[in-house]
C-alpha positions as CSV (number, residue, x, y, z in Angstrom):
1,M,-46.0,-44.7,9.0
2,G,-49.6,-45.6,8.7
3,N,-50.6,-47.2,5.3
4,P,-51.9,-43.9,3.2
5,S,-54.1,-46.2,1.4
6,S,-55.5,-48.0,4.5
7,S,-58.6,-46.2,6.5
8,L,-58.0,-43.9,9.7
9,L,-59.9,-44.5,12.4
10,I,-62.0,-41.7,13.7
11,A,-65.0,-42.8,16.3
12,K,-66.4,-45.9,17.3
13,G,-70.2,-46.4,17.4
14,K,-72.0,-49.8,16.6
15,S,-68.9,-50.5,14.0
16,D,-65.5,-48.8,13.5
17,I,-66.3,-45.2,11.7
18,T,-62.6,-44.5,9.4
19,I,-62.0,-41.8,7.1
20,L,-60.3,-42.8,3.5
21,P,-57.1,-40.9,2.9
22,G,-57.9,-40.6,-0.9
23,M,-61.5,-38.8,0.5
24,A,-59.7,-36.5,2.9
25,N,-59.3,-34.0,0.1
26,R,-63.2,-33.7,-0.2
27,H,-63.3,-31.0,2.9
28,G,-64.8,-31.3,6.1
29,L,-66.8,-29.9,9.3
30,I,-66.4,-30.3,12.7
31,A,-69.6,-28.3,14.6
32,G,-70.5,-28.1,18.1
33,A,-71.7,-26.2,21.0
34,T,-68.4,-24.4,23.1
35,G,-67.3,-27.4,25.0
36,T,-69.0,-30.3,23.3
37,G,-65.5,-31.5,22.1
38,K,-64.8,-30.4,18.6
39,T,-61.2,-29.5,19.6
40,V,-60.5,-32.9,20.2
41,S,-62.2,-34.1,17.1
42,L,-59.6,-31.4,15.1
43,R,-56.4,-32.8,17.3
44,V,-57.8,-36.9,16.3
45,L,-57.7,-36.0,12.5
46,A,-54.6,-34.0,12.2
47,E,-52.6,-37.2,13.9
48,N,-54.3,-39.8,12.0
49,F,-53.1,-37.7,9.1
50,S,-49.8,-37.0,10.3
51,G,-49.7,-40.6,10.9
52,I,-49.9,-41.1,7.3
53,G,-47.5,-38.6,6.3
54,V,-49.8,-35.8,5.8
55,P,-48.6,-32.7,6.6
56,V,-51.2,-30.0,8.5
57,F,-52.0,-26.4,9.7
58,M,-53.8,-25.2,12.0
59,A,-54.8,-21.9,14.9
60,D,-54.6,-22.6,17.9
61,I,-57.3,-20.2,19.6
62,K,-57.1,-21.2,23.2
63,G,-53.6,-22.4,23.9
64,D,-54.6,-26.2,23.9
65,L,-53.7,-28.2,20.9
66,S,-49.6,-27.6,22.2
67,G,-49.2,-30.4,23.8
68,L,-49.4,-32.3,20.4
69,P,-45.4,-32.9,20.3
70,L,-45.3,-35.2,23.0
71,P,-46.7,-38.3,24.0
72,G,-50.3,-38.3,25.8
73,G,-51.1,-40.4,28.9
74,E,-51.6,-38.0,31.5
75,N,-55.2,-37.9,31.2
76,S,-57.6,-40.2,33.2
77,K,-60.5,-39.6,31.0
78,V,-58.1,-40.2,27.8
79,V,-56.9,-43.8,29.2
80,E,-60.8,-44.3,30.4
81,R,-61.7,-43.7,27.1
82,V,-59.4,-46.2,25.6
83,Q,-60.7,-48.9,27.2
84,K,-64.2,-48.2,26.9
85,L,-64.0,-48.1,23.5
86,G,-61.6,-51.2,23.6
87,L,-58.8,-49.5,21.1
88,K,-56.0,-52.8,22.2
89,S,-53.1,-51.5,19.7
90,F,-53.8,-48.2,21.1
91,N,-50.2,-46.2,22.4
92,F,-49.8,-42.7,23.4
93,E,-46.9,-40.8,21.1
94,G,-46.4,-37.1,19.8
95,Y,-46.0,-35.5,16.8
96,P,-43.0,-33.3,14.6
97,T,-44.9,-29.8,15.8
98,V,-44.1,-26.4,13.9
99,F,-45.4,-23.9,16.1
100,W,-46.1,-20.1,13.7
101,D,-46.9,-17.1,15.3
102,V,-47.4,-13.5,13.7
103,F,-45.8,-12.0,16.7
104,G,-43.0,-14.0,16.6
105,E,-43.5,-14.6,20.4
106,Q,-44.7,-18.1,20.8
107,G,-43.4,-19.7,17.6
108,H,-41.1,-18.7,14.2
109,P,-42.7,-15.6,12.8
110,V,-44.6,-15.6,9.9
111,R,-44.8,-13.0,7.6
112,T,-46.4,-11.8,4.4
113,T,-45.5,-9.0,2.0
114,I,-47.7,-6.1,1.7
115,S,-47.8,-7.0,-2.6
116,E,-48.8,-10.4,-1.7
117,M,-51.6,-9.9,0.7
118,G,-52.9,-7.3,-2.3
119,P,-55.3,-4.9,-2.1
120,L,-58.6,-6.9,-2.0
121,L,-58.0,-8.5,1.4
122,L,-56.0,-5.6,2.6
123,S,-59.1,-3.7,2.3
124,R,-61.2,-6.2,4.1
125,I,-58.5,-6.0,6.9
126,F,-59.0,-1.9,7.2
127,N,-62.9,-2.3,6.4
128,L,-62.8,-0.1,3.9
129,N,-66.1,1.3,1.7
130,E,-65.6,0.9,-2.5
131,T,-64.4,4.4,-2.9
132,Q,-61.4,3.3,-0.4
133,S,-61.1,0.4,-1.6
134,G,-60.8,1.9,-5.0
135,V,-58.2,4.3,-3.9
136,L,-56.0,1.9,-2.5
137,N,-55.9,-0.3,-5.6
138,I,-54.8,3.0,-7.3
139,I,-52.1,3.4,-5.2
140,F,-51.0,-0.3,-5.8
141,K,-51.2,0.3,-9.6
142,I,-49.3,3.1,-9.1
143,A,-46.7,1.5,-7.4
144,D,-46.2,-1.8,-10.0
145,D,-46.3,0.6,-13.2
146,N,-43.3,2.5,-11.1
147,G,-41.2,-0.3,-10.0
148,L,-41.8,0.2,-6.4
149,L,-42.3,-2.8,-4.3
150,L,-44.8,-3.0,-1.6
151,L,-43.3,-5.2,1.4
152,D,-44.0,-3.6,4.4
153,L,-46.4,-1.3,6.2
154,K,-44.1,1.5,6.0
155,D,-43.6,0.9,1.8
156,L,-47.3,1.5,2.0
157,R,-47.7,4.3,4.2
158,S,-44.9,6.3,2.2
159,M,-46.9,5.2,-1.2
160,A,-50.2,6.2,0.4
161,Q,-48.8,9.7,1.1
162,F,-46.9,10.1,-2.3
163,V,-49.9,9.2,-4.1
164,G,-52.1,12.0,-2.0
165,D,-50.0,14.9,-1.9
166,N,-49.7,14.7,-5.9
167,A,-53.3,13.2,-6.7
168,G,-54.2,15.9,-9.2
169,Q,-50.9,14.5,-11.1
170,F,-52.9,11.0,-11.2
171,K,-55.9,12.2,-12.0
172,T,-56.3,11.9,-15.5
173,Q,-54.7,8.4,-16.3
174,Y,-56.1,6.3,-12.7
175,G,-59.0,8.2,-11.8
176,N,-60.0,10.4,-9.0
177,I,-57.9,10.3,-5.7
178,S,-59.3,12.1,-2.5
179,A,-57.9,13.1,0.6
180,A,-60.6,11.6,2.5
181,S,-60.0,8.0,1.1
182,V,-56.1,8.4,1.1
183,G,-56.2,9.7,4.9
184,A,-58.7,6.5,5.9
185,I,-56.2,4.2,4.3
186,Q,-53.4,5.9,6.4
187,R,-55.5,5.9,9.7
188,S,-56.2,2.3,9.2
189,L,-52.7,1.6,8.7
190,L,-52.0,3.1,11.4
191,A,-54.0,1.1,13.8
192,L,-52.7,-2.0,12.2
193,E,-50.2,-1.0,13.2
194,E,-50.7,-0.6,16.5
195,Q,-51.9,-3.7,16.8
196,G,-48.6,-5.5,15.9
197,G,-49.2,-5.7,11.9
198,D,-45.8,-4.2,11.1
199,K,-44.7,-7.6,12.2
200,F,-46.8,-9.3,9.8
201,F,-46.0,-7.7,6.8
202,G,-42.2,-8.1,5.4
203,E,-39.1,-10.3,4.8
204,P,-38.7,-13.4,4.9
205,A,-42.0,-13.9,3.9
206,L,-43.5,-17.3,4.4
207,D,-42.4,-20.3,1.9
208,I,-45.6,-22.5,1.7
209,Q,-43.3,-25.3,0.9
210,D,-42.2,-24.8,4.5
211,L,-45.3,-26.0,5.5
212,M,-45.6,-29.3,3.9
213,Q,-42.7,-31.1,5.4
214,T,-42.3,-34.7,7.1
215,D,-39.9,-36.1,9.8
216,S,-37.4,-39.1,9.5
217,K,-40.2,-41.3,10.4
218,G,-42.2,-40.2,7.6
219,K,-44.8,-38.0,10.0
220,G,-46.5,-35.0,8.0
221,S,-45.6,-32.3,10.3
222,I,-48.1,-30.3,12.5
223,N,-47.9,-27.1,11.5
224,I,-50.1,-24.8,14.8
225,L,-50.6,-20.7,14.4
226,V,-50.4,-19.4,17.4
227,A,-53.4,-17.5,17.7
228,D,-55.1,-16.2,20.9
229,K,-53.3,-12.9,20.3
230,L,-54.3,-12.7,16.9
231,M,-57.4,-13.5,17.1
232,Q,-58.3,-10.1,19.3
233,S,-58.2,-8.8,15.5
234,P,-60.7,-11.5,14.0
235,R,-60.7,-9.8,10.8
236,L,-56.8,-9.6,10.5
237,Y,-57.1,-13.3,11.7
238,A,-59.5,-14.8,9.6
239,T,-57.7,-12.4,6.4
240,F,-54.7,-14.0,7.3
241,L,-55.9,-17.9,7.0
242,L,-57.5,-16.9,3.6
243,W,-54.7,-15.4,2.2
244,L,-52.7,-18.8,3.3
245,L,-55.2,-20.5,1.4
246,A,-54.8,-18.5,-1.6
247,E,-51.5,-19.4,-1.8
248,L,-51.7,-22.9,-1.1
249,F,-54.0,-22.9,-4.4
250,E,-51.7,-20.5,-6.4
251,D,-48.6,-22.1,-5.2
252,L,-49.6,-25.6,-5.6
253,P,-49.2,-27.9,-9.1
254,E,-53.2,-29.5,-10.3
255,I,-52.6,-33.5,-9.2
256,G,-56.0,-34.4,-9.3
257,D,-57.4,-37.1,-6.7
258,P,-54.2,-38.1,-5.0
259,E,-54.1,-41.5,-2.5
260,K,-53.7,-39.4,0.1
261,P,-53.8,-35.3,0.6
262,K,-50.8,-33.4,0.5
263,L,-52.1,-30.7,3.0
264,V,-54.9,-30.6,5.6
265,F,-55.8,-27.2,6.7
266,F,-58.2,-26.5,9.7
267,F,-60.3,-23.7,9.8
268,D,-61.1,-22.5,13.1
269,E,-63.8,-20.1,14.0
270,A,-65.0,-20.4,9.9
271,H,-68.1,-18.0,10.7
272,L,-65.8,-15.3,11.3
273,L,-64.5,-15.4,7.2
274,F,-67.9,-14.5,6.2
275,D,-69.0,-12.2,8.4
276,D,-69.9,-8.9,6.7
277,V,-67.8,-10.4,3.9
278,P,-68.7,-8.6,0.4
279,K,-70.7,-10.7,-2.3
280,I,-67.5,-10.4,-4.5
281,L,-64.3,-12.1,-1.9
282,E,-67.5,-14.7,-0.9
283,E,-67.8,-15.9,-4.3
284,K,-63.6,-16.3,-4.2
285,I,-63.7,-18.0,-1.2
286,E,-65.9,-20.1,-2.6
287,Q,-63.8,-20.5,-6.1
288,V,-60.5,-21.4,-3.5
289,V,-62.4,-24.3,-1.4
290,R,-63.9,-25.5,-4.6
291,L,-60.7,-25.5,-6.8
292,I,-58.2,-26.1,-4.2
293,R,-59.4,-29.9,-3.5
294,S,-57.3,-30.8,-7.3
295,K,-54.1,-29.7,-6.0
296,G,-54.5,-31.8,-3.1
297,V,-55.4,-29.7,0.3
298,G,-58.2,-30.7,1.6
299,V,-60.2,-27.8,4.3
300,Y,-62.0,-28.5,7.3
301,F,-63.9,-26.0,8.7
302,V,-64.4,-25.9,12.4
303,T,-67.3,-23.9,13.7
304,Q,-70.4,-23.5,16.3
305,N,-72.9,-24.3,13.7
306,P,-73.1,-25.4,10.5
307,L,-75.3,-23.0,9.4
308,D,-72.5,-20.8,10.0
309,L,-70.9,-21.1,6.5
310,P,-73.0,-20.2,3.5
311,D,-75.0,-23.3,1.6
312,I,-72.6,-23.5,-1.8
313,V,-69.7,-23.7,0.7
314,L,-71.2,-26.4,3.1
315,G,-72.2,-28.6,0.0
316,Q,-68.4,-29.0,-0.2
317,L,-67.9,-30.6,2.9
318,G,-68.4,-34.7,2.6
319,N,-66.5,-35.4,6.2
320,R,-68.7,-34.0,8.5
321,V,-68.3,-34.5,12.5
322,Q,-71.1,-32.9,14.1
323,H,-71.1,-32.5,18.3
324,A,-74.0,-31.7,20.3
325,L,-76.2,-27.9,19.9
326,R,-78.0,-26.4,22.2
327,A,-82.2,-26.0,21.6
328,F,-83.1,-23.3,24.4
329,T,-84.8,-21.2,21.8
330,P,-87.3,-21.4,19.3
331,R,-84.2,-20.4,16.9
332,D,-81.6,-22.7,18.3
333,Q,-84.4,-25.6,17.6
334,K,-84.9,-24.5,14.1
335,N,-80.8,-24.5,13.5
336,V,-80.8,-27.8,15.0
337,K,-83.1,-29.1,12.5
338,A,-81.5,-27.7,9.4
339,A,-78.5,-29.3,10.9
340,A,-80.0,-32.6,11.6
341,E,-80.8,-32.0,7.5
342,T,-77.9,-31.5,6.3
343,F,-76.6,-35.2,7.0
344,R,-77.8,-38.5,5.0
345,A,-80.7,-39.7,6.3
346,N,-80.0,-43.2,9.8
347,P,-83.6,-44.7,9.6
348,K,-82.7,-46.0,12.9
349,L,-81.7,-42.7,14.5
350,N,-83.6,-39.5,15.3
351,V,-80.7,-37.3,14.4
352,T,-82.5,-33.9,15.5
353,K,-83.2,-35.4,18.7
354,T,-79.7,-36.9,19.4
355,I,-78.0,-33.6,18.4
356,T,-79.1,-32.2,21.9
357,E,-78.4,-35.2,24.2
358,L,-74.9,-36.0,22.5
359,A,-72.6,-36.0,25.7
360,V,-68.9,-34.5,25.7
361,G,-66.3,-36.1,22.8
362,E,-69.7,-38.0,21.6
363,A,-70.7,-37.0,17.8
364,L,-72.5,-37.6,14.5
365,V,-70.2,-38.9,11.9
366,S,-70.6,-39.3,8.3
367,L,-67.7,-39.7,6.4
368,L,-67.2,-40.2,2.6
369,D,-67.1,-43.9,1.3
370,E,-64.8,-45.1,-1.8
371,K,-67.2,-43.9,-4.2
372,G,-67.1,-40.3,-2.8
373,A,-70.8,-41.0,-0.8
374,P,-71.7,-39.6,2.3
375,T,-72.4,-42.4,4.7
376,I,-75.4,-43.0,6.8
377,V,-75.0,-40.7,9.9
378,E,-73.8,-42.6,13.2
379,R,-74.2,-41.8,17.0
380,A,-70.1,-42.5,17.6
381,Y,-67.7,-41.7,20.6
382,V,-64.4,-39.6,18.9
383,C,-61.2,-41.6,19.7
384,P,-59.0,-40.3,22.2
385,P,-56.2,-38.7,21.0
386,H,-52.6,-40.0,21.3
387,S,-50.4,-36.6,22.2
388,R,-50.8,-34.3,25.4
389,L,-53.8,-33.2,26.0
390,T,-52.0,-30.5,28.6
391,P,-50.3,-27.6,26.9
392,L,-46.8,-27.6,26.9
393,T,-44.6,-25.0,29.5
394,L,-42.6,-22.1,28.3
395,E,-39.4,-24.2,28.4
396,E,-41.1,-27.1,26.6
397,R,-42.4,-25.2,23.8
398,T,-38.8,-23.4,23.2
399,R,-37.2,-26.8,23.0
400,V,-39.5,-27.8,20.1
401,I,-39.1,-24.1,18.0
402,R,-35.3,-24.4,18.7
403,E,-35.4,-27.6,17.4
404,S,-36.8,-27.1,14.4
405,I,-35.5,-27.5,11.1
406,I,-36.1,-23.8,10.2
407,Y,-35.2,-22.4,13.5
408,G,-32.8,-18.9,12.5
409,H,-34.7,-18.2,8.9
410,Y,-37.7,-16.2,9.7
411,E,-36.0,-15.1,13.1
412,K,-33.9,-12.9,11.2
413,T,-35.5,-9.8,9.4
414,V,-34.8,-8.6,6.0
415,D,-35.4,-5.0,5.1
416,R,-34.1,-4.3,1.4
417,E,-34.9,-1.2,-0.8
418,S,-38.5,-0.9,-1.8
419,A,-41.1,1.5,-2.0
420,Y,-40.6,3.7,1.5
421,E,-36.4,3.8,0.5
422,K,-36.5,4.3,-2.9
423,L,-39.4,7.1,-2.1
424,K,-37.3,9.3,0.4
425,T,-34.2,8.8,-1.2
426,K,-35.6,10.2,-4.9
427,T,-36.8,13.1,-2.5
428,E,-33.9,13.9,-1.0
429,Q,-31.7,13.8,-3.9
430,I,-34.2,16.2,-5.7
431,K,-33.8,18.7,-2.7
432,R,-30.6,19.0,-2.6
433,A,-30.1,19.2,-6.2
434,P,-28.3,22.9,-7.4
435,A,-31.1,25.3,-9.0
436,E,-30.2,24.4,-13.3
437,E,-28.4,27.4,-14.0
438,P,-30.1,29.0,-17.6
439,A,-27.3,28.3,-20.9
440,R,-26.1,31.7,-21.5
441,G,-27.8,33.4,-24.5
442,H,-30.9,31.1,-24.4
443,R,-34.2,30.9,-23.3
444,A,-34.4,29.6,-19.8
445,A,-35.3,26.3,-19.1
446,Q,-38.5,25.6,-17.4
447,P,-38.4,23.8,-14.3
448,K,-39.5,20.8,-13.7
449,S,-41.8,19.8,-10.7
450,Q,-40.6,17.4,-8.1
451,T,-43.0,14.8,-9.0
452,E,-41.9,14.6,-12.5
453,E,-38.1,14.3,-11.8
454,L,-39.2,12.2,-9.0
455,F,-41.2,9.5,-11.5
456,K,-38.1,10.2,-14.2
457,A,-35.9,8.1,-11.6
458,M,-38.7,5.5,-10.7
459,A,-39.4,4.6,-14.4
460,K,-35.6,4.1,-14.9
461,S,-35.9,0.8,-12.6
462,T,-39.6,-0.1,-13.9
463,A,-38.2,-2.8,-16.6
464,H,-35.3,-4.3,-13.7
465,A,-38.8,-4.6,-11.0
466,I,-40.8,-6.1,-14.1
467,G,-37.8,-9.1,-14.9
468,S,-37.5,-10.2,-11.0
469,Q,-39.1,-12.6,-8.9
470,I,-40.9,-10.1,-6.9
471,G,-41.5,-7.9,-9.7
472,R,-43.3,-10.6,-11.0
473,Q,-45.3,-11.3,-8.2
474,I,-46.7,-7.5,-7.8
475,I,-47.4,-7.6,-11.7
476,R,-49.3,-10.6,-11.4
477,G,-52.2,-8.6,-9.6
478,V,-54.2,-9.7,-6.7
479,L,-53.8,-13.0,-5.5
480,G,-52.9,-14.4,-9.0
481,S,-55.4,-14.9,-11.5
482,L,-58.1,-16.9,-9.3
483,F,-58.4,-13.4,-7.4
484,G,-59.0,-11.5,-10.9
485,G,-54.9,-10.2,-11.8
486,A,-53.1,-11.7,-14.2
487,G,-51.8,-14.4,-13.7
488,G,-47.5,-14.7,-13.7
489,D,-44.3,-16.5,-13.0
490,R,-44.3,-17.1,-9.4
491,R,-40.9,-18.2,-9.7
């Protein structure tokens, strides 16, 4: 394993260009047009971080990152680049890799619960308007107040139906609940289920610590989210990664500036995170990015153009690798100029002109120095990867998955008693209960509505739910205190 205090060779220009592990959690950017080498740059950074014991998380959108577990050398262009850059001590090697898949087809299933995702992010996935989002918040609040766990899609569906059917009873305490808004939520749930979302919500939920492992040689695990199918629902993809970032923020302790990151998180197709995002959510994203650095997490955005990101986020990305951009139209030319201006100027280099001339695998690179200041931008060739560029075969991938130390844990689903089961059971009990005979000589008691009986039964479990681990997680609100709810003990 490499020395965490030594710099990591990323590219070679007129001199070696290295990244300091102690500055790697200051976040970064990998940008460039399609086919210019962004994925290789991502891979090279990931290999370097893994080599010094830093776990990595990344999404594999095109299916071309799966070769990371095996040594390279099969690609003649890689061998040629090694020789061209004079990398004398270069050796081909594989890296400890863990495959994850929301659909559980090409990796360990990765799940969260409805309550952990929360109404804010679910509203984004469902593309709800403000009124519909308000109703979804009410549904969550009623579930919390009555100790009903929202774990999977059927929990939320049954809760939405129950709230919609009894909207009049809730109006005074919670506000108006329109049938149209409940209907929109139910239709969104159905659409999400048809896209495979039912596999994403449930238990066992992902334990963040399982992303932060090292192997017996001290290399950090490279966690690959298989995302080719997930990308067919871009909003779900972006929201899932945002949820994961928020979970990391909430789970990890404050550590300031460590000698190396605890985890490096690569956010590919980063522009999707900010497409049509509500202002309040954009502000929360900026807040997560700004504050998660002190938890030892470095976030690297991968996108075609730096201008895909809001200025307030772009300004936090100190480590930058800019591949070629095209300038076919006046708008393209304007974007190239704007991208050039984000670098610390090099008087010996026309950055605007150079961006359009870069070859595949070549980039403009500016990384942070030991004082945290960006270095002067340099033109350089990104170093070749040590691992195999060719994707794994099905047999090879299966072997990697089955050899994982977590194999078998996430593969077994758990469906414990939650909102769906409780609502169903209590409703059936009420329907079966015989009509109460009025006592002789006394005035007949007024019959209680099924809703009142159900509430009474539900209320008995509220105290227990609040005292339990999952109860505390629900009561803490939407993504913890960071996203506007009350903080809570996660343990």
